[in-house]
N, C-alpha and C positions, 0 to 999 in steps of 0.2 A: 504494500500500500504506500502510495506517495502522497506528499502534501497536496499536490494538485488534484487528487481524487477526493479531497475532503471539502465539504461545503463551508465556504466563508472562512472565518478565523484567521484572516491574513496577518493581523498584528501578532497573534500568538505564534504563528508559523515563523515569522521573522524573529520574534524573541527567542525561540528555540534554536534557530540556526545561529543567531548571534552568540548564544551561550557556548556553542561548540567552537565557532570561529574565533571568539575572543578568549577562549580558554577559561570560561566562567561556569563550567558545567559542574554542578554539585553531584555528589555520589548518590543522593536520594532526593527525588522529586515527587511532589504531590500534584497531580493534575486534578483540579477540583472544578466540577461542572455538573449541573443538573442533567437529567436524562434528555436525550435528543439534541445535545450540543456537539457531540462528536469527540468527547474526551478520550474514549478508548481508541478510536480511529487515529487521533492525533498521537497517542502514545505509541501505537504500532508503526505509524509513519515515521515518527522520531527515531524509534529503534532501527528501522530500516535505513534511515539517513546516516545513523552512526556507524553501522556495519558496512555501508556501501563503499566499495573500493574506489569507484570513480569520483564520488563526492569528496572522499578524503584526498584524492590527488588534486582535485580542483581547489580544495581548501588550502592545501600546501602551496599551490601556485599563487593564491591570494595572500599568503603570509610569507613573504620573501625573507631570506636570510640577511645577514648584516650587509653584505656587499652585492646583493642581488637587486635588480631593477624593481622599483615599486610599481605594481600594476594598479590601474584604477579599479575601484570596486564596482561590482555590477549594480545596475539600477535596482531600487527596491521592488520587490515582488517578482523579479525575473526568475523563471524556473531554469534550473541548470546552473552551470558554473559555480557549483557549491551551495546553491540555495534549495536544492532538492536532491533526493537520491536519483540515480540514473534510471533505475527500473530494469536495466538490461544485464548488469554484471551478475555472476553466479550468486553473490551474496544477496542481491536484491531479489532475484528470482526465488531463492529459498525463503527469504523473509516475507515475501508477498504470499507465499503458500503456507506461511506459519510453520515452516519446518527447519528454520535456521538453527543449528545446534547450539548457538550461543545466545539465543533469545528464548527465555523461559517464561511460562505463563502460570499464574496462580489465580484461582477464582472459586467461588462457592460451589460445593458439590453436595450430593445427598448420599445417604447409606442405602445400598440396594438390598441388604439383608441384615438381620440383627448381628451385632458384634463386628460388623464390617468397619474397616478403617480406611475410608476412601481418600484418594489423593487426586489432584488435578490431572495428572497423567493418565488416570483411569478413564477420563472423559475427553482425552485430547482429540479424538476423531470427531466427536460431537462438537467440540469447541471450534475446530477449524471450519466445520460446516456452518456453525452458527455465525461466526464472525464474517464469513464470506457472504452469507445470505441476509444477516440482520445486524449490520455494522452499527446501527443506531438503536439496537434493542436495549431493553433494561433488564434488571434482575428477574422480574416476573417472566419476561419472554424466555430468558435462559432456563429458568427452572421448569417452565412448561415444556421447553424444547427437549429436556432430558427426562421428561416424564415424572416430575416431582409430585404432581397433584397437590396435596396439602402438606407435603413434607417441607421442612425448613432447610435452606441451604446453609452450609457452614464451611469455613476454612479451618480444617482440623489440625490437631496437634501432629498427626502423621504427616500432613502437608508441610508444616513448619520444619519438621525434621528433614523432609525430602529437599526443601529449599536450602537448608544449611549444607546438606550433602552436595547438591548440584553446584552451588556457588563457590564451594571450596575446591572444586576441580579446576584444572587448568583449561583455559579457553581452547576450543577446537580450531576455529578458523579466524575469528575476529580478535582484535585487540581487546575488546570489551566483552564482558559477560553481563547480560541484561536480564533483569527480572521485571516483568510487568504484572503487578498484582491488581486485579480488577475487583472493586468493591471490598476494600479492607474494612469496611463497616461490619463485615461478617467474621472478622478475626477477633476472637475472644481473648481471654487472659493468656492463652497459649502464645499469643503474639509477642509476649514479653521475651520469649526465647529467641526472637529475632534481633533484640536490642543490641547484643554484643556484635552480631554480624553487621548491623547498620552502623554502629559506632566505629568499629574497626574492620571495615570490609577488606576482603582480599584485593590486591592491586587491580585497577581497571574494572571494577564492578559497579554497575549502575542499577539502582532501584527506582522503578517508576510505579508509584501508587496512583490508581485511577479511582476517584471517589465522587460521590454525589452529596454526602452529608458530613461536613467537617466535625460536627458535634458528637457523632457516634464513633469516631475513630479513637483508638487508644491514645491518650495524651502523650504517653512516652514515645510513641511512634511519630505523632504529629509534630512534636517539638524537634525532631531530628530531620525534617524534610524541608526542602525549598518549595514554596508554594507557587504554582502556575495556575492562575485563575482562567477558566474557560467561560467566556461570556455567552449569553443567549444569542442565537442567530437573529439577524434582522429579518423583518417581514419580506424585504426584497430578496434576500438570500434564499429564504425558504420558498418563496414564489418561483424564483428562477430554477431552483433544484427540482421542484415539482414539474415545471414545464419541460426541462431538459432531460431529467432522469425518468420521470413517470409519464411523460407525454400528456400532461393534464392541460385542458383548455385554459386559456389565459384568465378568464374571469373567475372560473372555479378555483384556480390556483391562488388568485388574489384573495378570494374569500377565505379559503382554508388558512392561508398564511396569516391573515388578520386575526384568526381565532386561536391559533395554536401557540402563541406567545413565544416564538423562537424555538419551539421544540419540534425538530424534524420528525422524530418518531411519532409524535402526536399527529402531525400532518398526514403521515402515511395511514395511521389508524382512521383518521377522519375521512380520508380518501376512500378507504375500504368500505366505510359506512356512510358515504356521502348522501345517500338517498334517505337517511333517517330524518324523520320530521321532528326534530327536537323541540321546535317552537310550539307545535301543537301539544306535545307532551308536557311542556313547561306551563302552557296556558291552563291546561286541565288541573295541574298540580296547584298553581297559585289560586285558581278559582276555588278549589276545594278548601284550601287553607283560609282564604279570605272570608269565605262563607261559614267557616268552621263546620264543614260538612264531613262528619266522621266517616260515614259510609263511603262517600266518594274518595276520601283519603285512603281508606283501607283497600278499596278497589284499585286505586292508582299504585299503591305500594306493592300489591300483588303483581301488577303488570310490570313495574320496573325491576322487581326482584328477579324476574325471569330473563332479563336481558344479559346477565353476565357482568363481570367486574369491569372489563374494558369499556363496554358501552355505558355502564353507569358512570365511570370516570369521565367519559366524553360528554355525557349529558351535563354533569356538574360543571365541567369546564366551559361548556357552551353557556350555561347560566351565568357563570362568572364573567364571561366575555360580554354578554348583554348588559350586565350590571355596570361593567366598566364603560361601555358605550353610553349608558344612561348618565353616568357621572360626567362624561365629556359633553353630552347634550346640555346638562345643567350648567357646566362651568364655562363652556366655549360656544361661540356662535354656531348654531346648528348648520347654517348654510355652508360654512367653510369646512366643518368637521365631517359632515355626512353627505357630501356631494357624491352621488353615485356615478358610475361610468356610463349610465344610460340616461342621465338627466336631460340631455339635449335631444333625445330621440322622441318621436311621437309615441304615446303610450301603447298603441296597438303593435308597434314595431319592436318594443322592448322584449328581451328574453326574461326569464324568471328573475326578477329584480329582488334578490334576497337582501341586498344592502338596504333597499327602501323599506322592506318589511321589518328588518332589524331596527331601523330608525323609528318606525312607528311603535314597535314593541318597547324600545328604550324610553320613548316619551310616556308610555303607559306605566312603565316601572317608576318613573319619576312622580307620577300622580299617586301611585300606590304607596310609596314610602319615602321618607326623608333621606337626605344624604348620609346622615349618621346611621340610619337603619340599613341602607345599602351597604355601607362599609361593614356593619355587623354581620350581614348576610354573607358577604364575601368571605369573612373570617370563618363562619360556620361551614361554608361549602369547601373551603381549603382543608379544614379539619376532616370533613367527611371523605374527601378524596384520599387523604393520608390513611384513614382507617380502612377504606376499601382496598387499598394496596396491601394492607396487612390482614386481609381475610376477615374483616368484620362481617357479622351477620347482616345481610342487606335489609331484611325486613325491620329489624330492630333499629338499624342506623337511620333509615328513612322515616320511620315512625318518630324517632327522636327529633329528626330534622323538621318534621311537620309541626311538632310542638314548639320548637325554638323559633321557627319562622313566624308562627302565629303570634307569639308574644312580642316579636320584634316589630311586626307591622299592624298589630291589633288597633292602634290608635288612628289608622288611616286605611280603611277597608274597601277601597275602590276595587270593583270586580273587573278583571281583564276579560275582554271579549274580542271577537274577530273584528 
């Protein structure tokens, strides 16, 4: 995988290359970024850049000796000449296939039978297939890919011992031995066994931790790493990726990019379920809450409980998106913030104008509840999304949400209608 294969993140790519070219590379890095931003892909591309023989030769040409002619540096963002791996040398070909002998991977795994002590290498075939097919996937995708069902993934003590063993061996082909640990949040107290290795690593050893939640990583490991923050993708970057990679029609790509908040994985999930009518489902829910219609709420909860976790998360994120739009309507001039791409077309000639319908729904949300109430609802929806990711019971969760939302908006009970 090369840097050019990764969506956006140009500043991060340049930062990583400069670390190597200016000899500022720490022996332990933490790539910190929420799902869908490409943190794992960046780590793999960075590892390939380090082991690439052509990139190393180009880097040496750009760093002349004392009596050598100083070459002008390449322009920012240029691929090649030391700013990306070549993709064609034997090291790059192996790294791209995730079979380079000096690039090791560690990730959460499950026990297949009682008493089993699983290690990442037990799932290496599945891992290679997963990364190639779901480069922007999250931990839920990975665990489902290996058939975890309701089992919890872990980075086990046996895995830590295996890491210690592998990194103390001499490198096979590259100058560096590289460990990419994905989701160190799943590393428990057994992770303390890595501290000595991180503090006093063998020569030319590089640790790359790829995480989503800094607060759940062992503090002893966190304090020993150099932080590389991976920002959210821009709407334009997500839109362009959907158009070029998934061949999505421009208007649909723009709509999805506006909802997914820089999360490319989420955009793919929304594309897969693009025909879902979340707005109708949301209108039914809010009407049931505003009317305090218990029977309608129970019927609605039964309906959404059957959708599955991914669709439930998409629905909640769509609700958050509409609330954010409602806040913008309230705070900013509507005509500038919600101008749709079809506003200059005759109404009969317009395609399905979801942007216009979202504007109308956002205005109704503003009549339904105050700004502070909308902010409170967003907080509750964020919490609910978090609990869904951790296998919360859907019926109990949405029943609790009904009660909370009713108390948030009870002082302003306008009914949403078509």
